[in-house]
C-alpha positions as CSV (number, residue, x, y, z in Angstrom):
1,M,-19.0,196.5,15.7
2,M,-17.1,196.9,18.9
3,M,-15.1,193.5,17.7
4,S,-14.3,195.1,14.1
5,R,-13.3,198.3,15.9
6,L,-10.5,196.5,18.1
7,F,-9.2,194.2,15.2
8,A,-8.8,197.4,13.5
9,A,-6.9,199.1,16.1
10,F,-4.9,196.1,16.8
11,F,-3.7,195.8,13.3
12,A,-3.1,199.6,13.3
13,A,-0.9,199.2,16.4
14,L,0.9,196.3,15.1
15,F,1.7,197.8,11.7
16,L,1.7,201.7,12.4
17,I,4.5,203.5,10.7
18,A,3.9,207.1,10.9
19,P,5.0,209.3,7.6
20,A,6.8,211.8,9.5
21,A,8.2,209.7,12.4
22,A,10.8,210.9,14.3
23,T,13.8,208.7,15.4
24,D,13.8,207.9,19.2
25,A,16.7,210.1,19.6
26,E,15.2,212.8,18.0
27,L,11.9,212.2,20.0
28,A,13.8,212.2,23.3
29,K,15.2,215.7,22.5
30,L,12.2,217.3,21.6
31,A,10.1,215.6,24.8
32,R,12.8,217.7,27.1
33,S,12.2,220.8,25.5
34,P,10.2,223.6,26.9
35,G,7.1,225.4,25.1
36,T,4.7,223.8,22.4
37,P,7.2,221.7,20.5
38,D,6.0,220.3,17.2
39,I,6.5,216.2,17.4
40,P,6.1,214.7,14.4
41,G,3.4,212.2,14.1
42,L,1.3,213.9,16.9
43,K,-1.4,216.9,16.7
44,I,-1.2,218.4,19.9
45,V,-3.4,221.2,21.2
46,W,-1.4,222.9,24.0
47,L,-3.7,224.6,26.4
48,A,-0.6,224.4,28.8
49,P,2.5,224.6,27.4
50,W,5.7,222.7,28.7
51,G,7.9,224.8,31.1
52,D,11.4,223.6,32.4
53,V,11.2,220.0,32.7
54,A,13.4,220.2,36.1
55,K,10.5,222.2,37.5
56,A,7.6,219.7,36.5
57,H,6.1,217.6,39.2
58,A,8.0,214.6,39.9
59,W,5.9,212.0,37.9
60,R,7.1,208.3,38.3
61,N,4.2,206.5,36.5
62,I,1.7,207.0,33.8
63,I,-2.1,205.9,34.3
64,V,-4.3,205.0,31.2
65,H,-7.8,206.0,31.8
66,Q,-11.0,205.9,29.5
67,T,-13.6,207.8,29.6
68,E,-17.4,207.3,28.5
69,G,-17.9,210.5,27.1
70,P,-18.9,210.4,23.2
71,T,-16.9,211.4,20.2
72,G,-15.6,215.0,20.4
73,S,-15.6,214.9,24.4
74,A,-12.1,215.2,25.0
75,R,-12.0,218.8,23.9
76,G,-14.5,219.7,26.5
77,G,-13.0,218.0,29.1
78,A,-9.6,219.1,28.5
79,A,-11.1,223.0,28.1
80,E,-12.7,222.3,31.6
81,Q,-9.6,220.8,33.2
82,S,-7.5,223.7,31.9
83,K,-9.9,226.0,33.7
84,N,-9.8,224.2,37.1
85,P,-6.5,222.1,36.7
86,T,-7.0,220.0,40.3
87,R,-10.6,218.9,39.4
88,R,-11.3,215.3,38.8
89,G,-9.5,214.5,35.6
90,V,-6.2,214.4,33.9
91,T,-3.2,216.1,32.4
92,V,-3.6,214.8,29.0
93,W,-6.8,214.1,26.9
94,V,-7.0,212.0,23.4
95,E,-9.4,212.5,21.2
96,T,-11.0,209.5,18.6
97,D,-9.3,211.4,15.9
98,G,-6.2,210.9,17.9
99,T,-5.8,214.9,18.3
100,V,-4.1,215.2,22.2
101,Y,-5.1,218.0,24.3
102,W,-2.5,218.9,26.8
103,A,-4.7,220.2,29.5
104,V,-2.8,221.2,32.5
105,A,0.7,222.8,33.4
106,E,3.0,220.2,34.4
107,N,3.6,221.1,37.8
108,L,-0.2,220.8,38.9
109,V,-1.8,217.7,40.0
110,P,-5.2,216.9,38.9
111,T,-7.7,214.7,40.7
112,H,-7.7,211.2,39.4
113,G,-7.4,207.5,40.5
114,D,-9.1,206.3,43.1
115,G,-6.4,205.5,45.7
116,A,-4.4,202.6,44.1
117,N,-6.8,200.0,46.4
118,R,-6.7,197.2,44.1
119,N,-4.2,194.8,46.0
120,D,-5.5,191.1,44.5
121,N,-2.7,190.8,41.9
122,K,-5.4,190.0,39.4
123,Y,-4.0,191.9,36.4
124,I,-0.1,192.6,37.8
125,D,1.5,192.2,41.1
126,N,0.0,194.8,43.2
127,R,2.8,194.7,46.1
128,S,4.3,197.7,44.4
129,T,1.3,199.8,43.3
130,Y,-1.1,199.2,46.6
131,R,-1.6,202.8,47.8
132,Q,1.6,204.1,45.9
133,V,0.4,204.6,42.2
134,V,-2.1,207.6,43.0
135,R,-2.2,211.3,41.7
136,D,0.7,212.7,43.1
137,T,3.0,210.3,41.7
138,S,1.0,209.7,38.2
139,I,0.6,211.7,35.2
140,G,-2.9,210.7,33.9
141,V,-4.0,210.2,30.2
142,E,-7.6,209.9,29.4
143,F,-8.8,208.5,26.0
144,A,-12.3,209.3,25.1
145,G,-15.6,208.0,23.1
146,N,-16.3,204.7,24.4
147,Y,-20.1,205.8,25.0
148,P,-22.5,204.1,24.7
149,D,-20.7,201.3,24.6
150,V,-17.9,201.2,27.4
151,T,-16.5,197.8,26.2
152,A,-15.7,199.4,22.7
153,G,-11.7,199.7,22.2
154,P,-9.6,202.9,21.2
155,T,-9.9,204.0,17.6
156,E,-7.1,203.6,15.4
157,A,-6.2,207.3,15.5
158,Q,-6.1,206.8,19.1
159,V,-3.8,204.0,19.1
160,A,-1.6,205.9,16.8
161,A,-1.4,209.0,19.0
162,W,-0.6,206.6,21.8
163,K,2.4,204.8,20.1
164,I,4.1,208.3,19.9
165,L,2.8,209.9,23.3
166,V,3.6,207.3,25.6
167,K,7.3,207.5,24.3
168,V,7.2,211.3,24.8
169,L,5.9,210.8,28.3
170,R,8.5,208.3,29.2
171,A,11.7,210.2,28.0
172,R,10.2,213.7,29.4
173,Y,9.7,212.3,33.0
174,D,12.1,209.5,32.7
175,I,9.3,206.9,33.4
176,P,10.2,203.3,33.4
177,L,8.1,201.0,30.8
178,D,7.0,198.9,33.9
179,H,5.3,202.0,35.5
180,V,2.6,202.6,32.5
181,Y,-0.1,201.5,34.0
182,A,-4.3,200.8,33.4
183,H,-6.5,202.3,35.8
184,N,-8.2,199.1,36.1
185,W,-4.9,197.4,36.9
186,I,-4.5,199.2,40.2
187,D,-8.1,200.2,41.2
188,Y,-11.4,198.6,41.5
189,K,-13.3,199.8,38.4
190,D,-16.5,199.2,36.4
191,A,-16.6,195.6,36.1
192,R,-18.1,195.9,32.6
193,Y,-14.7,196.5,31.0
194,C,-10.9,196.6,31.8
195,E,-10.4,200.5,31.7
196,G,-7.4,201.3,30.1
197,C,-5.9,197.7,29.9
198,W,-5.2,196.8,26.2
199,L,-3.6,200.6,25.8
200,A,-1.3,200.1,28.8
201,T,-0.7,196.4,27.6
202,L,0.3,197.7,24.1
203,A,2.4,200.5,25.5
204,R,4.5,197.9,27.3
205,T,4.5,195.6,24.4
206,W,6.0,198.5,22.6
207,G,9.0,199.3,24.8
208,E,10.5,195.8,24.9
């Protein structure tokens, strides 16, 4: 089941073409706007609307997280995050059906990441990430649904949403492609799987 889910998501990532997909130029324009823009190909539940991007926190990185919550847990996680923005969690949550929950105002910093303590260069060169890719510099995106099997990959719908969402985040905050990181690339995490690694790799591949 795990392998079939991964293969399905993989092929979706390769061949996905959203019927109402915006061009990169249109997407970039929408990404810089305030409020609750309707972004083609994305279903966003705005718990915290965008403000003036010039007043947003100075995000320089994107950290991809995965949670062991069951299907449906992104909605609850985002709701709790919205009530207490700086609790342990992230700004953006992605449900298994691809719904994106923007939970926290972009000028606030949730508690996520473990301090960028990985310095073994196992996945990437950690010289530029060690103690630097931390919550104060990084916007977090949480993908829900890998329960009870933490090695299960994201769903096709999550991959489809991520393909657009990562472009939006990069365009809005002017984040370089090589500043998209898996949680496991920068922190010592759960040894059972590589948290966020496949999604971060996909994002970098799409941007090339």
